[in-house]
C-alpha positions, 0 to 999 in steps of 0.5 A: 241922144233922146234919153230912152237907153234904159241901160248904160250910157256910154262915155262917148254919148251925148244926151240932149233930151229926156224922152223917157222922163217927159213920156212918164210924166205925161202918160202918168198925167193921163192916167191921174186924170182918168182914174180921178174923173177929170178927164174926159170934160164936156168938150171931149164928149158927143151929145144927142138931142133930147128927143132922140135920147127919149126914144132910144131909153123907151127902145131899151126900157126892157132891160134894167141897169145891171149892178156889178158883181162884188169882188175884192180887188186882189192885184198886188204891186208888181204883179203882173195884171190878169183879166181876173184883176181887170174884171174885179176893178168894174164899178170901182175904178176907171181903166186906163188904155193907151197904144205903144208899138215900141219898147221904150214907150212901153216902159214908160207906159208901164211906169206910168201905170197904164192898165192895158197897152193896145199894140199891132202891126200891118201883118201877123209877122209885123205884128208879132215884131211889135207885140214882143217889143212891147212886152220886154218894155212892159212885162207887167201890164196887160196887152191887147192886139187884134188879128189880122184879116185871114182870122175873118175867114173862119173860126179855125183861122182865127183861133189858128191866128189868136194862138200865134198873138198869144205865145208872141205875148198878147193877153186879150185879143182885141179885134175891130170888125170881127163879127160875134160868131167869130169872137164866140169861137175864141171866148169857148177856147178861153181867149179873153176878147175885147170887141168894138162898137160905134165908129169902126175905122176898119169899116170906114166907107160904110160910114162915110168917113170919120163920124160919131154914131148913135146920134139918132135913137135908131143908131142908138139902139144898133150900138146897144144891139151890137154891144149885146151880141158882142156879150152874148158871144162871150167877149170880157170888153168892148171899146166904145168909139165916138157914141154920145156920152149919154148913150154910152152912159145907159149901155155901160150900165146894162153890160157885164163887159168892160166898156173902153170910151174912146170919145164916148163920155165919162161914164164908160168903164175906162178911157182910151187914147193913143199914145201919139195924141198924148205925147205929142207925136201924131202927125196928123189931125188930133181928135176931138177926144184927146189930151196931149200932155207932152210935145215929143 
């Protein structure tokens, strides 16, 4: 009925929508806008007062911008993107991320050229179910997924759960709220890891609710310190959520990790928007940084 069947439509069927086609078009538009630089614009970004930014720059003046290491772009079409391919993009083109929780949307994301899909469930077994469905739909796309709460107890628990999540089809351990020493244990075992800085929904109560982070020089310096700690732990990337664009840009220049912006301006290494915002299926509030290219 909805036009999301990837196989044969039976004789008795009727189709009253073309959600798959519409999703590919919408996600493709999002990708094109990110890669071209058309997204995000100033209206999607957070500002910081000039005097606060000046003090932030003074606080990190000891750390000069780092030039990206030149490496060849060796990804081939129709070949599964690898972490090595991803790292070769640093400083060359923006990476495109979105969320996916089912097989048909994963097929749409892969067909649209999304680089990384982030997927998870409410617990370990649910996460495995979601990841397996997403992997069926997107066999050639990098998948990132977080670890359930027991991973926060010890490095041993984190390693055990990371093994289970990887076996389900995850490529990158993508965790919000996991502290650097746990990431360090995972990195020593060669798990590619992505951390999270700025506003962390998992720590919402400490922030007093959803809000921009880094609008004072002290708060901006804290974001910088968090990034450097995750880099030292061995992470390959971080998500930076709702941090002032100028702060995010300067931090991005000073880390070898990929910085994925969620509402943190145009000058990070990639952009991340939830697919429900892009496809118009969000039943709640649409965040300031979101764009909508369909109304499924």
